[in-house]
N, C-alpha and C positions, 0 to 999 in steps of 0.2 A: 752797733746803731744800724736803728731802721731803715732801710734803704729806701731814698724817695719815690714816691712813683708818680706821674700824672698822665694822664688820660686827654684823647683826641675826639671831639667831636665835630661832625659838618652842617652847614646851618641849615635847617629844613626849608621847604618852600611853600607848606601848607601852614593856616594856622591848626590843624591836629598834629602837626608834626612837631610844632614847638610845643603844642601840650604835652605829647608824650616826651622831648627832650627836657620838659620840666623837673619831669617824674625821675627820667633817667640818672639823670645830673645828682638830683637830690638822695636818690639810693645810692650814688658812688660818693659820693660829698663824705658820706661814711666812711670812708676808707684814708682818709684825710689827704688826698694827694697835693703835692707843693704848687699845681696850676691846674688848668683844663686851658686844651687849646683848643681853636677854633677854625676851619681851612676856609681857606680864599680861592674862588674860582679864578680860572686861568683870565689874566688879563682884567682883574678887577670886576666880573659878574658877578658874585656875592656879595661885592664890598655892602649894599648897606642892610643886609640880610646879617654876615661877617659882624658889623658893628652892634648892631641889634641883639645878636647872641652874647654878645662879649659882656656890652651892657647889662644884662639883665644878669649873668653869672656874677661880675661883681656886685651887683648891689646887692646878692644874694649873701657878699660877705665872701664869696672866693677867689684866687688869684683867676685872671684869666689870661690868655695869653694866645691873641688873633695871629693868622700865619698871614704874610703879607709878599705876596709874589709879584715881582718887576714889569716879569717880558707884557708887553703891548700897554706898559706905563711911562708917564712923565713925573721929570720931577717937582711940578706946581702938582700935580695930584697926588703921588707919593706926600708931600709936604702936607697938603691936606690932609689928608687920612693921618697922619704920623700928629699935628695938632687936635684933631679931633682926640686922637688915644689920651693925649696927655693930658689935656683938658678931661677924662674921665677918670684919670688918675691910673692908668694902665701902665705898669711896669715893666714887661716882658711883651717881645716879639720873635714868631719861627718865623724868620727872614731866608725868603726863597727865590729862585730864579722863578719858575712856572715853566709852565708849557704855551706855548703862543697859540690861541684860540683858532679851530676852524674859521679859515674865510678870510683870517688876519695875514695881511705881508707884512706890517713891517713888529718891528721886536721892540720901540719904540724906545727910551733912550737910555734903558741899562740893557745891557747885554749876558750882565753875568750876577750871579748872586752877589759877589765880592764887591763889587762896584753898587750895588744898593747898600751894604751896609756901611762902606765908607763915607755915601749918601746919609747914611741912620747917624752916624756918628758927626760929622761935620753938621750938620741943622740940630742933632737936639743932645750932645754928649755922652755923658753916661746915663742919663735918664731911665734907657731902655736893656734889661738884660739882653743880649742875641742870642735865639739859639740859633743854629742853621743845621742842614741834613749832611748825612753820612751815608756812604753806599757799600758794606762791608762788600757786596755781591758783584760792585761795579755798577756803575751812572749805564743803564743803556746804550745813551749816548757819546758815551767817552769813549776816545779813542783806542785807549790802554788804560791798563791798571793805575800805571805812572803819571798819565795826564789826570785822572782821577784824583789820583793823593794828591797830585799837585794843586785842582782845583780845591779841595778842601782844605787844604795847608793857606791858600792863596784866602781862602775866609775866613779865619781863623786869625790871618796876620791882618785882617781888615778891621778886628773888632770884634767877634766874634766870641761870648761866654761859653757856651758850650753847644754838645750836637745830642743830634736827635738819629737813630741810623733809620734807614727804610729797612721793613719787618723784614726775618730773613728764618731760617727752619734747621740750617749750620751752625752752630755756635764754634766751630771752627774757625769759619768767615767771618765772624766779628772777631774772634783774639786775634787771628792774623794780622785784620782790617787796624786793631788796636796797636800791635806793636810796632806797625810799619809806619802808624803815626807815629806816634811815639821815637821813634827811630829817626825823623824827620823833624824834633821839635817840636808837636804840634804835641799840647799836654794838659788840655782844657778837658774837661770831662765827656765821656763818648757813650750816652745814654742808647742801650737798644729797643727799637721798636719791636714793641709785641702784638702780634695777629691772632686774637682767641679764632676759633672754628668753628661757626655755626654751621657750615655746609660746603661742600667739597665742588660740586661745577661752577659756583660764580667765584672762589678761589682760584682754584686752575685757573679761569681765564683773565682774572686779573694780573696771574700773578708774572703769567707768560707775557702780559704787555709791560709790567714794570722793572723784567728782570729778576723778581727772587724765585728764586728753585728752592722746586719740593724736590726732597728727593726721591730714589724713585722706589725706595722701600714705602716710605710712607701714601706715596702714591696710587701705588698697587695695591696695598693695604684698603685706605678710602676709596677704590675702582669696586672692590670685592665687597664691600657694602650696597652697593646699589640705592636702592632707595630707600634705605633703612636709616632715619634720621637720627635716631637714641644712636645707634650704633655708633656713628658719625660722629656724633656731638661727643659721647664717652671717651673715643680714644681719642680726640682735638682735644679734649681738657685735658688726657692723660698725657701726650705731645707736647703741649704748650706748657703744663706744669711745669713737666722735667727739662724742658730747654730753659728756663727762668730760672730752675734752681740750680743747674749748669752756670747759666751767665752771673747768679749772683755770688756765687761758690769759688767763680774763676775771677773775681773784682769788678764787676758790673756796677758802677753808681749808683744806678736804679736801675727803671724797670716805666717803658711809656708806650702805652696799652693804644690801641687802635678799634676803639670802641662801637665805633658803628652805630654809633647812638644808639646802642642795646647797652642794657646792664649786667645782666646774668652771667655772664659769663666772665667778664673779667671780677666780678666781685669775688665769685665761683674760685679763678685760679688764685686771686689775693687770699680767700680763707685759704687755701691748701697749704702756701707758701705761708701763713700766717703775719699774712702786710693787712689783717682786716684788724 
């Protein structure tokens, strides 16, 4: 059976960005993803743009899954968002804690993602299929790997249907995390998050901030290319394709691509994997 893929977008800030995203979405729709997810800014800062993108994707006949982060939110405004999505026929949500926006002192009425999941279930029953986040290399704010695993298990117990991981480049980290989750009795699908590599400088900065390790051998190889963007792109495609091959061969239920609102790299990786 062909593994399912899903693809993430972020809501553009400009009409030009939205026009580009329409083209990207049409191109990636050829891969027949199970859904497109759309990110949601800290404290609901992109709420309207997220909703606009989700509605447009759904109107084109694709499954859309908005992200919903609860930090800085109230039960009332989360309830309003859920009502809007139900009215639009949306059946899947990526439920996250999110980060406290800069300058905001209060976390709001939800502290953790499991509280958001419990609230969604109490308000909407089984209307939504709920995705949650997982961290094979552990959440950067977790006090310990055990605490992070406990938090993941609480989200699943609260009513999550499946999980999408933070991106990573070490397949062993994913397999180890899945084994530990299964040992805890967590049996939902855990889909690896995949980051296609368009360039190295931004990737290194972002990875350092979010706790995704770039193995030393990869980092040194990328650094050796300097400003040779073609070599960086070619090496990145090889590395990520090989990672995906190993994950799928090892039993990963699918792949979730962080597209960065680009289509070429995700399309090429899926072509190499014979998923198109």
